[in-house]
C-alpha positions in Angstrom: 9.5 -40.0 14.2 8.0 -37.5 16.6 4.1 -37.9 16.6 3.5 -34.3 15.7 6.0 -34.5 12.8 4.4 -37.7 11.7 1.0 -36.1 11.7 2.2 -33.1 9.7 4.0 -35.5 7.3 0.9 -37.5 6.7 -1.2 -34.4 6.2 1.0 -33.1 3.4 1.3 -36.4 1.7 4.9 -37.5 2.3 7.7 -36.7 -0.2 5.4 -36.3 -3.2 3.2 -33.9 -1.2 6.3 -32.0 0.0 7.4 -31.5 -3.7 3.8 -30.5 -4.6 3.6 -27.9 -1.9 7.1 -26.5 -2.5 6.4 -26.1 -6.3 3.0 -24.6 -5.4 4.6 -22.0 -3.1 7.2 -21.3 -5.7 4.5 -20.8 -8.3 2.8 -18.2 -6.1 6.1 -16.4 -5.5 6.7 -16.2 -9.2 3.2 -14.9 -9.8 3.6 -12.2 -7.1 6.8 -11.1 -8.9 5.0 -11.2 -12.3 7.4 -13.9 -13.6 6.4 -16.5 -16.2 8.0 -19.2 -14.0 4.7 -19.4 -12.2 3.3 -21.6 -14.9 5.9 -24.5 -15.2 6.1 -24.7 -11.4 2.3 -24.8 -11.2 2.2 -27.5 -13.8 4.4 -29.7 -11.6 2.4 -28.9 -8.5 -1.1 -29.6 -9.9 0.1 -32.9 -11.6 1.5 -34.1 -8.3 -1.7 -33.1 -6.4 -3.8 -34.9 -9.0 -1.8 -38.0 -8.2 -2.1 -37.5 -4.4 -5.9 -37.0 -4.7 -6.3 -40.1 -6.9 -4.3 -42.2 -4.4 -6.4 -40.8 -1.6 -9.6 -42.0 -3.4 -10.7 -38.5 -4.2 -11.3 -38.7 -7.9 -13.3 -35.5 -8.2 -10.4 -33.4 -6.9 -7.9 -35.5 -8.9 -9.8 -34.8 -12.1 -10.2 -31.1 -11.3 -6.4 -30.9 -11.1 -5.7 -32.8 -14.3 -8.6 -31.7 -16.4 -8.7 -28.0 -15.5 -5.7 -26.8 -13.5 -3.1 -28.6 -15.7 -4.4 -27.4 -19.1 -5.2 -23.9 -17.8 -1.6 -23.6 -16.6 -0.3 -24.6 -20.0 -2.6 -22.1 -21.6 -1.5 -19.4 -19.1 2.1 -20.1 -19.9 1.4 -19.6 -23.6 -0.7 -16.4 -23.1 2.0 -14.7 -20.9 4.7 -15.7 -23.4 3.0 -14.9 -26.7 0.2 -12.4 -26.2 2.0 -9.3 -25.2 2.8 -6.4 -27.5 6.1 -8.0 -28.8 4.9 -11.6 -28.1 7.9 -12.2 -26.0 6.8 -12.5 -22.3 5.6 -8.9 -22.0 1.9 -9.3 -21.4 0.9 -6.2 -19.3 -1.0 -6.3 -16.0 -4.5 -5.0 -16.5 -7.8 -4.7 -14.7 -11.4 -5.6 -15.7 -13.8 -2.8 -16.6 -16.7 -2.2 -14.0 -19.1 -4.0 -16.4 -16.9 -7.0 -16.7 -16.3 -7.1 -12.9 -20.1 -7.2 -12.3 -20.5 -9.9 -14.9 -17.7 -12.0 -13.3 -19.2 -11.5 -9.8 -22.7 -12.5 -10.9 -21.5 -15.4 -13.0 -19.3 -16.8 -10.3 -22.1 -16.4 -7.7 -24.5 -18.3 -9.9 -22.1 -21.2 -10.5 -21.3 -21.3 -6.8 -25.0 -21.8 -6.0 -25.4 -24.5 -8.7 -22.3 -26.4 -7.8 -23.1 -26.1 -4.1 -26.6 -27.5 -4.7 -25.2 -30.4 -6.7 -22.6 -31.2 -4.0 -25.2 -30.9 -1.2 -27.6 -33.3 -2.9 -25.5 -35.7 -4.9 -22.0 -35.8 -3.2 -22.9 -37.0 0.2 -19.3 -37.6 1.4 -18.6 -33.9 1.4 -19.0 -32.4 4.9 -19.0 -28.7 3.8 -20.6 -28.8 0.4 -21.5 -25.1 0.0 -18.1 -24.0 1.3 -16.3 -26.6 -0.8 -18.2 -25.6 -3.9 -17.7 -21.9 -3.4 -13.9 -22.2 -2.9 -13.6 -24.5 -5.9 -15.6 -22.2 -8.3 -13.8 -19.0 -7.1 -10.4 -20.7 -7.5 -11.3 -21.7 -11.0 -12.3 -18.1 -11.9 -9.2 -16.8 -10.2 -6.9 -19.1 -12.1 -8.5 -18.1 -15.4 -8.1 -14.4 -14.7 -4.5 -15.0 -13.8 -3.8 -16.4 -17.2 -4.8 -13.0 -18.6 -2.9 -11.0 -16.0 -6.1 -9.5 -14.6 -5.3 -8.0 -11.2 -8.7 -9.1 -9.9 -7.4 -12.6 -9.7 -5.7 -11.7 -6.4 -8.9 -10.5 -4.9 -10.5 -13.9 -5.6 -7.4 -15.7 -4.2 -7.6 -13.6 -1.0 -11.2 -14.6 -0.5 -10.4 -18.3 -1.1 -7.4 -18.3 1.2 -9.3 -16.6 4.0 -11.9 -19.4 3.9 -9.3 -22.2 3.8 -7.0 -20.7 6.4 -9.6 -19.6 9.0 -12.5 -21.9 8.5 -12.4 -24.9 6.1 -9.1 -26.5 7.2 -9.3 -25.6 10.9 -12.7 -27.3 11.3 -11.2 -30.4 9.7 -8.3 -30.2 12.1 -5.8 -29.8 9.2 -3.4 -27.5 11.0 -0.6 -27.9 8.4 -2.9 -27.0 5.5 -4.4 -24.1 7.4 -1.0 -22.7 8.1 0.0 -23.1 4.4 -3.0 -21.2 3.2 -2.4 -18.4 5.7 1.0 -18.1 3.9 -0.8 -18.1 0.6 -3.1 -15.4 2.0 -0.2 -13.2 2.9 1.4 -13.7 -0.6 -2.0 -12.9 -2.2 -2.0 -9.5 -0.6 1.6 -9.0 -1.7 0.6 -10.1 -5.2 -2.3 -7.6 -5.4 -0.1 -4.7 -4.1 2.8 -5.6 -6.4 0.6 -5.9 -9.5 -1.2 -2.7 -8.5 2.1 -0.8 -8.6 3.1 -2.4 -11.9 -0.3 -1.5 -13.4 0.0 2.1 -12.3 3.3 2.4 -14.1 1.8 1.2 -17.4 0.1 3.3 -20.0 -2.0 0.9 -22.1 -5.5 0.3 -23.3 -6.9 -2.8 -21.5 -9.4 -3.4 -24.2 -6.6 -3.4 -26.8 -4.8 -6.0 -24.7 -8.0 -8.1 -24.7 -8.3 -7.8 -28.4 -4.7 -8.8 -28.9 -5.1 -12.0 -26.8 -8.3 -12.9 -28.8 -6.6 -12.3 -32.1 -3.5 -14.3 -31.2 -5.8 -17.2 -30.0 -7.7 -17.2 -33.4 -4.5 -17.2 -35.4 -3.0 -20.1 -33.4 
């Protein structure tokens, strides 16, 4: 095998990694198009990445995939399917109020600082603890907002993808991953624009949608 091809193949994790990345890309494409298929494809992707991280002796990232991204994907699938007006995959795209945007921004920033401090002082094998912590926390917040079809999730993904594509992976000489996250960055911009157009064409009360999700959750 060509040395360059071999390097890229090792960086993506072989055949399992290839499937994980393909399903991950498919999940983002579905999300951009506001299709519920984003969740089953994401479930496959995060499960495989959990396995890859575990085999690579990176238990913290493995557990993050399995204990957060897997259950939140199952939850997101259920919310998109059952929490719209007719409870049949018609959850509308909405935005947060200014008050909630401020709360999310402050809360995410605080958790980033706490997580970064813990990584910097207790996880000595991490070379970029503050950057790693921030991208992890923002990704967690973005994934949750995506489960509720809040358009702000794309803004958070854009921030994360910029850091990964132009800083975190390049400094680690992970060219294949940096290229992949540049692709994710482009798709995140497309997702924001597509959801923005969808939201403009809707005539709904965002707070009513939030109450509907909470009511459905309590009844389940």
